[in-house]
N, C-alpha and C positions, 0 to 999 in steps of 0.2 A: 230805306226806312224799315223794310222787313228784316234786313240783316241786323240793324241796331236793336230791334225788338227781340230778335233771337239771342243776340249777345247779352242783352239785359236779363232775359229770362234764364239763360244759362248761369249768369252770375248770381241771380236770385236763388236758383236751385243749389248751386255749389255752396253759397253762404248758409242756407238753411240746413243742408246735409251736414256740413262741418259743425254747425252749432249743436246739432243733435248728437254728433259723435264725440266731440271734444268739450268737456265741461269748462275748459279754460277760456273759451271764447263765449261771451254772453252779451246779450243786449237787453235793454229795458225800454218799455214804451209800446209794446205790442207789435202787431203786424205792420202798422204804418212805419215804424222805425226800421223794420226789416226791408220794406220796399224802398225807403229812402236810402238805407245803407247799401242795398244792391245797386241803386242808381249811381250813388257816389263811387262805389267800388268799380262799376263798369266804366265810369268816366276816368277814374284813376288808371285803370288798366288800358284804356283807350288813349289817354293823353300822356300820363306821367311815365308809365312803364317803358314805352319805346325810348324815351329820353334817357331813362336810367340804364337801359340796356346798351345804348351807345356810349354813355359815360363809363360804364363798367366793362366795356368790351375788351380792353387790354388785359384786365384781371381775369375775365372769363376765358380768354384765349390761353393765358398761362396755366389755368387750372383745367383746361380741356372741357369746359362747360360746367364744371362742378359748382362754380360760383354763381350760376344763373338763378339759383333759388333766393339769393339776396334781394333781387328785384321784387320777388313775391313777398318777402318779409317786409320790405320797405313799403310796398303797396298796402299791406295789411296794417302797418303802423300808421300810414297816412289816413286810412279809413278811421282808425280809432281817434285820430286828432281832429278830423273833419266832422265826425259824428260822435259826440262824447257819450252817447248811450251805448255804443259798442265798447266793450272792455276786454282786455286780455288780462287774465288773472292766473296766478299760480294755482296748481291743484295737485292732489295726491292720487296717483293711480294705484288701485288696490291689487292689481295683478290679474292674470288670466291663466287658466289651465284648462286644456281640452285634450283628452286622449294622449297624455304624456307630453304634449306641447305646452311649455310653461313660459310665461312672460312674468318676471318678478315685479313686485311692487316698486314704485319709484315716486319721488317728489319732483315735479317739474317747475322750474322757475319761469318767469315771464318770457325770457328769451327762448327757452326750449318750447314753451307753449306756442310762441309766435312762429318758430321754425316748423313744428309739427303741423300747426294749423295751416300755414302757407303750403306745405307739401300736400296736405289733404285737399285743400281748395284747388291746387293745381291738378291733382289726379282726377278729381270729380269734374272739373272744367274740361280737361282734355277728353275724358270719357264721354261727356255730354256732347262736345263738339264732334267727336267721332260718331256718336249715335245719331246725331241729327243730319250729318252730311252723308 
């Protein structure tokens, strides 16, 4: 039970951090929607993602693990289907410049927002798992 609560809280934190970073992932309905979304996302990651990993194993082996992020994108897509208050929307990135380091401005479609969001959720989740254990 303690492990499931930790798993839920890590998913809650990773969703909240990603929503703060990426304007293409949004939710409406307040904190209760975020709590429900984190619960559904934890269940998706606990039940659906292992099945998807097994189904996509041959493709993942052919690409030497590069295709593993597809499972995270599909989990995020499932979250938006189960909880309609969560939306993935396209957005315009205005660019970033710091001490000669430049990231140019870009327009991101829904697919790229889903890919970037799933990568950030994965990074935050792995970091929090590392931090807790």
